[in-house]
C-alpha positions, -999 to +999 in steps of 0.1 A: +296+476+507+263+468+505+237+489+482+207+477+503+226+479+536+241+515+528+204+530+526+190+550+553+160+541+569+134+573+573+112+567+605+077+582+593+055+606+619+043+586+648+065+558+648+087+551+678+121+533+673+144+518+700+168+495+704+169+470+735+200+448+735+198+426+701+160+434+696+149+464+675+114+477+684+091+497+666+059+512+678+031+531+658-003+533+647-008+499+635+009+482+666+041+471+680+066+447+664+099+435+680+128+420+655+156+405+667+189+415+653+219+396+648+245+408+677+276+415+649+255+441+631+251+477+647+222+496+646+223+532+650+193+556+656+196+591+649+162+614+651+142+603+623+165+581+607+177+543+612+212+529+599+230+497+603+267+490+598+285+461+595+321+459+613+341+439+588+340+433+548+337+396+551+312+379+532+291+364+559+290+405+575+281+417+540+253+393+538+241+399+571+242+436+565+215+439+538+196+414+555+192+433+586+185+464+569+156+449+549+149+431+583+144+465+601+127+486+573+099+461+574+096+465+611+093+502+606+067+495+575+046+469+594+040+497+625+030+525+597+013+512+573+009+473+577+011+444+551-016+428+531-017+398+508-047+391+489-063+355+481-090+349+455-112+315+457-122+300+424-149+273+423-184+267+422-198+272+454-164+277+470-165+308+491-149+320+526-163+337+560-146+352+591-165+343+625-147+360+650-108+347+653-121+317+627-119+318+590-145+292+574-138+282+540-161+261+518-137+248+494-151+216+481-143+192+509-176+174+528-175+199+559-159+233+560-124+239+568-125+260+601-091+279+603-080+295+635-065+329+630-027+336+649-025+367+673-015+400+650-033+385+615-066+401+603-082+386+577-113+402+562-136+387+537-141+416+508-160+391+489-174+358+495-143+346+469-118+375+482-096+374+514-072+401+526-047+387+551-033+418+569-008+422+599+019+441+612+050+415+607+057+406+570+066+369+572+037+360+596+011+378+570+030+356+540+029+322+561-009+328+572-020+333+535+006+302+523-010+279+550-045+291+539-036+287+500-024+255+512-059+243+523-071+240+487-042+250+463-052+258+423-056+224+402-038+227+368-072+213+350-100+238+356-081+265+381-103+255+407-088+265+447-074+292+464-046+314+451-028+348+455-044+379+436-027+380+404-013+346+406-009+329+372-022+290+373-007+271+342-037+252+327-029+215+317-051+201+284-074+172+297-078+138+284-090+137+248-112+110+231-097+084+214-105+068+181 
């Protein structure tokens, strides 16, 4: 049996979980999340525990077992504590600010870049060069963080650009003067 799929998901205090057909619904202090579940996987809710089981030992079912359990666990964790991705902005004059539901980035282009924030995602400018992308859905938080990073990815010569917090960017040697 899958080691991940076998693990029981503990539902924290203040979180409500339910199955609506093939959709796992979780509600908590951070909001609500709906996670589609593969129809062949069985999700059993017993008190404050959630268990995912598979019908057979086929390779396909074994793969879906661990995946389904992880998606359900992320749904429960998202509505209780949420997910956060932090981004650093490096470069002279590079900065970011949040204006309502828009993120304004000054990252070396002739005009500031305007990035509209999707529903369910909050971006906080903790400092002019530090952003925190947060939300209930782990996949959506990661996708929005990747799109923001894609506006000006870090370049390998000076390291200027937008990067994940703690990301290491390999530096290349620049041109050297000839004889």
